[in-house]
OpenMM code with the backbone's topology and positions (N, CA, C; nanometers):
from openmm import Vec3, app, unit

residues = "MET LYS THR LEU SER THR MET LEU PHE SER LEU THR LEU SER LEU ALA LEU THR LEU MET ALA VAL ALA GLN THR PRO ALA PRO THR PRO GLY LYS ARG THR PRO ARG ALA THR GLN ARG GLN GLU ASN GLN GLN ARG ARG ILE ALA GLU GLY VAL ALA SER GLY GLU LEU LYS LYS GLY GLU VAL ARG LYS LEU GLU LYS GLU GLN LYS GLU ILE GLN GLN MET LYS ARG ASP ALA ARG ALA ASP GLY THR VAL THR GLY ALA GLU ARG LYS GLU ILE GLN LYS GLU GLN ASN GLN SER SER ARG LYS ILE TYR LYS ALA LYS HIS ASN ASN LYS ASN ARG ASN".split()
positions = [
    Vec3(-9.1600, -3.1771, 9.7505),
    Vec3(-9.0881, -3.1686, 9.6283),
    Vec3(-9.0417, -3.0214, 9.6031),
    Vec3(-9.1233, -2.9326, 9.6413),
    Vec3(-9.0929, -2.7926, 9.6243),
    Vec3(-8.9700, -2.7515, 9.7074),
    Vec3(-8.9614, -2.8004, 9.8306),
    Vec3(-8.8438, -2.7653, 9.9063),
    Vec3(-8.7150, -2.8304, 9.8549),
    Vec3(-8.7235, -2.9558, 9.7940),
    Vec3(-8.6064, -3.0116, 9.7385),
    Vec3(-8.5521, -2.9354, 9.6187),
    Vec3(-8.6484, -2.8867, 9.5292),
    Vec3(-8.6090, -2.8117, 9.4168),
    Vec3(-8.5550, -2.6704, 9.4621),
    Vec3(-8.6087, -2.6148, 9.5646),
    Vec3(-8.5607, -2.4861, 9.6166),
    Vec3(-8.4134, -2.5037, 9.6697),
    Vec3(-8.3957, -2.6089, 9.7425),
    Vec3(-8.2641, -2.6383, 9.7953),
    Vec3(-8.1656, -2.6550, 9.6825),
    Vec3(-8.1950, -2.7336, 9.5832),
    Vec3(-8.1089, -2.7536, 9.4736),
    Vec3(-8.0729, -2.6333, 9.3959),
    Vec3(-8.1852, -2.5464, 9.3712),
    Vec3(-8.1599, -2.4140, 9.3122),
    Vec3(-8.0636, -2.3322, 9.3998),
    Vec3(-8.0792, -2.3281, 9.5285),
    Vec3(-7.9967, -2.2488, 9.6143),
    Vec3(-7.8487, -2.2945, 9.6136),
    Vec3(-7.8341, -2.4256, 9.6156),
    Vec3(-7.7093, -2.4889, 9.6119),
    Vec3(-7.6318, -2.4520, 9.4784),
    Vec3(-7.7042, -2.4713, 9.3746),
    Vec3(-7.6519, -2.4470, 9.2362),
    Vec3(-7.6116, -2.2943, 9.2240),
    Vec3(-7.6984, -2.2075, 9.2747),
    Vec3(-7.6693, -2.0679, 9.2719),
    Vec3(-7.5442, -2.0288, 9.3472),
    Vec3(-7.5344, -2.0842, 9.4686),
    Vec3(-7.4253, -2.0493, 9.5571),
    Vec3(-7.2914, -2.1048, 9.4976),
    Vec3(-7.3001, -2.2328, 9.4431),
    Vec3(-7.1776, -2.2778, 9.3705),
    Vec3(-7.1399, -2.2013, 9.2548),
    Vec3(-7.2295, -2.1526, 9.1785),
    Vec3(-7.2062, -2.0620, 9.0686),
    Vec3(-7.1403, -1.9312, 9.1114),
    Vec3(-7.1935, -1.8750, 9.2139),
    Vec3(-7.1358, -1.7488, 9.2707),
    Vec3(-6.9950, -1.7723, 9.3134),
    Vec3(-6.9771, -1.8811, 9.3837),
    Vec3(-6.8402, -1.9101, 9.4331),
    Vec3(-6.7390, -1.9257, 9.3228),
    Vec3(-6.7752, -1.9994, 9.2222),
    Vec3(-6.6896, -2.0205, 9.1074),
    Vec3(-6.6615, -1.8866, 9.0368),
    Vec3(-6.7601, -1.8052, 9.0267),
    Vec3(-6.7374, -1.6691, 8.9615),
    Vec3(-6.6360, -1.5888, 9.0493),
    Vec3(-6.6534, -1.5906, 9.1748),
    Vec3(-6.5640, -1.5152, 9.2595),
    Vec3(-6.4204, -1.5744, 9.2575),
    Vec3(-6.4007, -1.7029, 9.2526),
    Vec3(-6.2664, -1.7563, 9.2422),
    Vec3(-6.2068, -1.7195, 9.1046),
    Vec3(-6.2816, -1.7251, 9.0049),
    Vec3(-6.2363, -1.6917, 8.8678),
    Vec3(-6.1848, -1.5525, 8.8559),
    Vec3(-6.2392, -1.4584, 8.9408),
    Vec3(-6.2022, -1.3213, 8.9280),
    Vec3(-6.0821, -1.2861, 9.0157),
    Vec3(-6.0401, -1.3799, 9.1099),
    Vec3(-5.9295, -1.3558, 9.1926),
    Vec3(-5.8026, -1.3490, 9.1101),
    Vec3(-5.7243, -1.2390, 9.1156),
    Vec3(-5.6041, -1.2326, 9.0325),
    Vec3(-5.5024, -1.3324, 9.0770),
    Vec3(-5.4214, -1.3762, 8.9775),
    Vec3(-5.3205, -1.4697, 9.0164),
    Vec3(-5.2085, -1.3969, 9.0979),
    Vec3(-5.1409, -1.4682, 9.1858),
    Vec3(-5.0383, -1.4041, 9.2603),
    Vec3(-4.9183, -1.3599, 9.1711),
    Vec3(-4.8776, -1.2456, 9.1918),
    Vec3(-4.7572, -1.1913, 9.1177),
    Vec3(-4.6303, -1.2191, 9.1893),
    Vec3(-4.5169, -1.2299, 9.1150),
    Vec3(-4.3979, -1.2651, 9.1795),
    Vec3(-4.3544, -1.1549, 9.2832),
    Vec3(-4.3910, -1.0355, 9.2628),
    Vec3(-4.3588, -0.9244, 9.3616),
    Vec3(-4.2259, -0.8610, 9.3287),
    Vec3(-4.1905, -0.7574, 9.4046),
    Vec3(-4.0711, -0.6835, 9.3754),
    Vec3(-3.9765, -0.6940, 9.4987),
    Vec3(-4.0142, -0.7615, 9.5968),
    Vec3(-3.9241, -0.7764, 9.7150),
    Vec3(-3.8283, -0.8974, 9.7136),
    Vec3(-3.7234, -0.8915, 9.7683),
    Vec3(-3.6297, -0.9995, 9.7746),
    Vec3(-3.5773, -1.0289, 9.9186),
    Vec3(-3.6632, -1.0621, 10.0065),
    Vec3(-3.6147, -1.0696, 10.1426),
    Vec3(-3.5054, -1.1670, 10.1772),
    Vec3(-3.5242, -1.2894, 10.1045),
    Vec3(-3.4207, -1.3922, 10.1256),
    Vec3(-3.2902, -1.3423, 10.0782),
    Vec3(-3.2863, -1.2888, 9.9564),
    Vec3(-3.1640, -1.2382, 9.8986),
    Vec3(-3.0953, -1.1311, 9.9889),
    Vec3(-3.1833, -1.0449, 10.0369),
    Vec3(-3.1305, -0.9404, 10.1195),
    Vec3(-3.0737, -0.9854, 10.2501),
    Vec3(-3.1414, -1.0885, 10.3117),
    Vec3(-3.0824, -1.1398, 10.4397),
    Vec3(-2.9542, -1.2128, 10.4112),
    Vec3(-2.9470, -1.2889, 10.2955),
    Vec3(-2.8240, -1.3508, 10.2580),
    Vec3(-2.7142, -1.2598, 10.2351),
    Vec3(-2.7408, -1.1478, 10.1679),
    Vec3(-2.6377, -1.0455, 10.1436),
    Vec3(-2.5850, -0.9918, 10.2849),
    Vec3(-2.6699, -0.9711, 10.3765),
    Vec3(-2.6333, -0.9303, 10.5125),
    Vec3(-2.5361, -1.0315, 10.5747),
    Vec3(-2.5727, -1.1572, 10.5638),
    Vec3(-2.4981, -1.2633, 10.6243),
    Vec3(-2.3607, -1.2744, 10.5553),
    Vec3(-2.3550, -1.2535, 10.4285),
    Vec3(-2.2219, -1.2603, 10.3542),
    Vec3(-2.1348, -1.1384, 10.3918),
    Vec3(-2.1927, -1.0252, 10.4110),
    Vec3(-2.1223, -0.9078, 10.4435),
    Vec3(-2.0666, -0.9197, 10.5850),
    Vec3(-2.1457, -0.9840, 10.6738),
    Vec3(-2.1054, -1.0164, 10.8153),
    Vec3(-1.9772, -1.1143, 10.8056),
    Vec3(-1.9923, -1.2174, 10.7267),
    Vec3(-1.8809, -1.3148, 10.7075),
    Vec3(-1.7537, -1.2482, 10.6667),
    Vec3(-1.7640, -1.1580, 10.5680),
    Vec3(-1.6481, -1.0906, 10.5174),
    Vec3(-1.5894, -0.9963, 10.6339),
    Vec3(-1.6717, -0.9287, 10.7063),
    Vec3(-1.6304, -0.8465, 10.8140),
    Vec3(-1.5554, -0.9290, 10.9203),
    Vec3(-1.6087, -1.0493, 10.9508),
    Vec3(-1.5467, -1.1346, 11.0490),
    Vec3(-1.4101, -1.1848, 11.0015),
    Vec3(-1.4061, -1.2095, 10.8737),
    Vec3(-1.2713, -1.2455, 10.8181),
    Vec3(-1.1688, -1.1426, 10.8192),
    Vec3(-1.2138, -1.0137, 10.8098),
    Vec3(-1.1204, -0.9015, 10.8219),
    Vec3(-1.0764, -0.8926, 10.9655),
    Vec3(-1.1729, -0.8950, 11.0590),
    Vec3(-1.1430, -0.8812, 11.2005),
    Vec3(-1.0492, -0.9912, 11.2527),
    Vec3(-1.0680, -1.1158, 11.1953),
    Vec3(-0.9834, -1.2251, 11.2487),
    Vec3(-0.8496, -1.2334, 11.1840),
    Vec3(-0.8320, -1.1557, 11.0635),
    Vec3(-0.7065, -1.1636, 10.9920),
    Vec3(-0.7049, -1.2745, 10.8913),
    Vec3(-0.8165, -1.3411, 10.8682),
    Vec3(-0.8246, -1.4476, 10.7747),
    Vec3(-0.8277, -1.3941, 10.6251),
    Vec3(-0.8677, -1.2712, 10.6045),
    Vec3(-0.8785, -1.2160, 10.4711),
    Vec3(-0.7776, -1.1111, 10.4462),
    Vec3(-0.7073, -1.1100, 10.3357),
    Vec3(-0.6181, -1.0042, 10.3001),
    Vec3(-0.6922, -0.8939, 10.2216),
    Vec3(-0.6271, -0.7794, 10.2161),
    Vec3(-0.6924, -0.6586, 10.1482),
    Vec3(-0.7396, -0.6926, 10.0050),
    Vec3(-0.6630, -0.7642, 9.9328),
    Vec3(-0.7058, -0.7961, 9.7889),
    Vec3(-0.8172, -0.8853, 9.7876),
    Vec3(-0.8175, -0.9852, 9.8827),
    Vec3(-0.9372, -1.0724, 9.8890),
    Vec3(-1.0679, -1.0050, 9.9252),
    Vec3(-1.0484, -0.9117, 10.0217),
    Vec3(-1.1593, -0.8289, 10.0712),
    Vec3(-1.2207, -0.7490, 9.9442),
    Vec3(-1.1189, -0.6863, 9.8772),
    Vec3(-1.1642, -0.5985, 9.7642),
    Vec3(-1.2439, -0.6835, 9.6574),
    Vec3(-1.1970, -0.8000, 9.6279),
    Vec3(-1.2695, -0.8849, 9.5294),
    Vec3(-1.4068, -0.9235, 9.5818),
    Vec3(-1.4068, -0.9633, 9.7107),
    Vec3(-1.5388, -1.0158, 9.7652),
    Vec3(-1.6324, -0.9045, 9.7771),
    Vec3(-1.5952, -0.7834, 9.8151),
    Vec3(-1.6779, -0.6670, 9.8267),
    Vec3(-1.7353, -0.6299, 9.6910),
    Vec3(-1.6447, -0.6426, 9.5843),
    Vec3(-1.6880, -0.6000, 9.4506),
    Vec3(-1.8004, -0.7015, 9.4087),
    Vec3(-1.7883, -0.8299, 9.4372),
    Vec3(-1.8887, -0.9358, 9.4065),
    Vec3(-2.0201, -0.8955, 9.4756),
    Vec3(-2.0204, -0.8574, 9.5937),
    Vec3(-2.1328, -0.8147, 9.6808),
    Vec3(-2.2051, -0.7027, 9.6140),
    Vec3(-2.1245, -0.5982, 9.5635),
    Vec3(-2.1859, -0.4900, 9.4966),
    Vec3(-2.2538, -0.5261, 9.3625),
    Vec3(-2.1941, -0.6254, 9.2940),
    Vec3(-2.2461, -0.6679, 9.1693),
    Vec3(-2.3844, -0.7468, 9.1968),
    Vec3(-2.3813, -0.8227, 9.3013),
    Vec3(-2.5130, -0.8816, 9.3301),
    Vec3(-2.6201, -0.7853, 9.3766),
    Vec3(-2.5810, -0.6888, 9.4475),
    Vec3(-2.6757, -0.5793, 9.4881),
    Vec3(-2.7291, -0.5105, 9.3629),
    Vec3(-2.6442, -0.4934, 9.2652),
    Vec3(-2.6880, -0.4233, 9.1398),
    Vec3(-2.7817, -0.5128, 9.0756),
    Vec3(-2.7569, -0.6463, 9.0715),
    Vec3(-2.8476, -0.7415, 9.0116),
    Vec3(-2.9847, -0.7343, 9.0689),
    Vec3(-2.9892, -0.7185, 9.2038),
    Vec3(-3.1193, -0.7133, 9.2758),
    Vec3(-3.1934, -0.5798, 9.2300),
    Vec3(-3.1147, -0.4715, 9.2190),
    Vec3(-3.1756, -0.3478, 9.1773),
    Vec3(-3.2311, -0.3569, 9.0355),
    Vec3(-3.1536, -0.4190, 8.9525),
    Vec3(-3.1982, -0.4346, 8.8117),
    Vec3(-3.3245, -0.5203, 8.8035),
    Vec3(-3.3212, -0.6223, 8.8872),
    Vec3(-3.4416, -0.7091, 8.8765),
    Vec3(-3.5678, -0.6367, 8.9302),
    Vec3(-3.5517, -0.5523, 9.0306),
    Vec3(-3.6637, -0.4779, 9.0840),
    Vec3(-3.7080, -0.3628, 8.9984),
    Vec3(-3.6240, -0.3202, 8.9025),
    Vec3(-3.6441, -0.1970, 8.8347),
    Vec3(-3.7827, -0.1889, 8.7554),
    Vec3(-3.8199, -0.3012, 8.7009),
    Vec3(-3.9490, -0.3014, 8.6269),
    Vec3(-4.0655, -0.3306, 8.7180),
    Vec3(-4.0400, -0.3433, 8.8512),
    Vec3(-4.1590, -0.3539, 8.9390),
    Vec3(-4.1896, -0.5035, 8.9784),
    Vec3(-4.1227, -0.5999, 8.9086),
    Vec3(-4.1497, -0.7329, 8.9376),
    Vec3(-4.0178, -0.8105, 8.9282),
    Vec3(-4.0018, -0.8951, 9.0386),
    Vec3(-3.8796, -0.9834, 9.0367),
    Vec3(-3.9381, -1.1248, 8.9997),
    Vec3(-3.8902, -1.1739, 8.8774),
    Vec3(-3.9472, -1.2945, 8.8341),
    Vec3(-3.8676, -1.4156, 8.9022),
    Vec3(-3.9237, -1.5301, 8.8880),
    Vec3(-3.8590, -1.6505, 8.9431),
    Vec3(-3.7213, -1.6766, 8.8770),
    Vec3(-3.7053, -1.6547, 8.7537),
    Vec3(-3.5801, -1.6611, 8.6838),
    Vec3(-3.4791, -1.5669, 8.7407),
    Vec3(-3.5223, -1.4390, 8.7623),
    Vec3(-3.4339, -1.3476, 8.8239),
    Vec3(-3.3947, -1.3885, 8.9615),
    Vec3(-3.4872, -1.4294, 9.0465),
    Vec3(-3.4511, -1.4856, 9.1753),
    Vec3(-3.3496, -1.5994, 9.1725),
    Vec3(-3.3686, -1.6842, 9.0782),
    Vec3(-3.2835, -1.7995, 9.0592),
    Vec3(-3.1402, -1.7487, 9.0294),
    Vec3(-3.1308, -1.6575, 8.9384),
    Vec3(-3.0019, -1.6039, 8.8943),
    Vec3(-2.9309, -1.5430, 9.0116),
    Vec3(-3.0036, -1.4632, 9.0986),
    Vec3(-2.9415, -1.3968, 9.2068),
    Vec3(-2.8972, -1.4979, 9.3087),
    Vec3(-2.9794, -1.6006, 9.3323),
    Vec3(-2.9346, -1.7083, 9.4231),
    Vec3(-2.8089, -1.7797, 9.3735),
    Vec3(-2.8068, -1.8028, 9.2425),
    Vec3(-2.6826, -1.8686, 9.1890),
    Vec3(-2.5607, -1.7850, 9.2142),
    Vec3(-2.5728, -1.6566, 9.1911),
    Vec3(-2.4552, -1.5628, 9.2166),
    Vec3(-2.4234, -1.5670, 9.3535),
    Vec3(-2.5160, -1.5637, 9.4509),
    Vec3(-2.4931, -1.5623, 9.5923),
    Vec3(-2.4283, -1.6895, 9.6295),
    Vec3(-2.4662, -1.8064, 9.5746),
    Vec3(-2.4032, -1.9317, 9.6065),
    Vec3(-2.2545, -1.9341, 9.5660),
    Vec3(-2.2239, -1.8787, 9.4473),
    Vec3(-2.0840, -1.8740, 9.4112),
    Vec3(-2.0098, -1.7773, 9.4989),
    Vec3(-2.0668, -1.6651, 9.5375),
    Vec3(-1.9995, -1.5699, 9.6205),
    Vec3(-1.9739, -1.6317, 9.7614),
    Vec3(-2.0668, -1.7117, 9.8160),
    Vec3(-2.0541, -1.7735, 9.9379),
    Vec3(-1.9378, -1.8770, 9.9357),
    Vec3(-1.9296, -1.9510, 9.8242),
    Vec3(-1.8139, -2.0439, 9.8220),
    Vec3(-1.6784, -1.9734, 9.8181),
    Vec3(-1.6720, -1.8573, 9.7465),
    Vec3(-1.5495, -1.7756, 9.7363),
    Vec3(-1.5202, -1.7217, 9.8723),
    Vec3(-1.6182, -1.6759, 9.9514),
    Vec3(-1.5880, -1.6263, 10.0873),
    Vec3(-1.5245, -1.7387, 10.1723),
    Vec3(-1.5911, -1.8547, 10.1678),
    Vec3(-1.5338, -1.9688, 10.2433),
    Vec3(-1.3918, -2.0006, 10.2013),
    Vec3(-1.3705, -2.0101, 10.0738),
    Vec3(-1.2342, -2.0467, 10.0216),
    Vec3(-1.1332, -1.9417, 10.0657),
    Vec3(-1.1665, -1.8125, 10.0574),
    Vec3(-1.0709, -1.7080, 10.0984),
    Vec3(-1.0438, -1.7109, 10.2424),
    Vec3(-1.1410, -1.7385, 10.3221),
    Vec3(-1.1197, -1.7410, 10.4667),
    Vec3(-1.0417, -1.8697, 10.5113),
    Vec3(-1.0489, -1.9711, 10.4343),
    Vec3(-0.9875, -2.0977, 10.4732),
    Vec3(-0.8635, -2.1301, 10.3883),
    Vec3(-0.7983, -2.0369, 10.3221),
    Vec3(-0.6851, -2.0687, 10.2386),
    Vec3(-0.5459, -2.0567, 10.3049),
    Vec3(-0.5527, -2.0402, 10.4395),
    Vec3(-0.4359, -2.0369, 10.5263),
    Vec3(-0.3394, -1.9230, 10.4885),
    Vec3(-0.3907, -1.8215, 10.4317),
    Vec3(-0.3120, -1.6985, 10.4110),
    Vec3(-0.3584, -1.5914, 10.5117),
    Vec3(-0.2698, -1.5460, 10.5941),
    Vec3(-0.3034, -1.4508, 10.6976),
    Vec3(-0.2738, -1.3142, 10.6418),
    Vec3(-0.3301, -1.2130, 10.7035),
    Vec3(-0.3154, -1.0721, 10.6602),
    Vec3(-0.1861, -1.0089, 10.7030),
    Vec3(-0.1164, -1.0597, 10.7892),
    Vec3(0.0104, -1.0034, 10.8428),
    Vec3(0.0800, -0.9025, 10.7597),
] * unit.nanometer
topology = app.Topology()
chain = topology.addChain("A")
for resn in residues:
    res = topology.addResidue(resn, chain)
    for name in ("N", "CA", "C"):
        topology.addAtom(name, app.Element.getBySymbol(name[0]), res)
């Protein structure tokens, strides 16, 4: 009987200590890095450069697309300025990148050559 009560006490104590340790673990923070957005920016810059090299993009188109890319970069800087990029900020950046991606595609496929 004494060993059973000792085992129950030990089990209860270890469970209580485990719960206390879990309760003190801080919640994950959103962080201040934006690796997906950064990679996507690089891909879009590459697509613009390929459009210039192939003659699919005119100077005015390139100017507009580059301006959008700079605005998205500024959005990323603004989001990181306070030390944390929230989910809402990430979503807004992604939305802007989606729109920019569609514009790049349309500009490259509008049958206007740079000649």
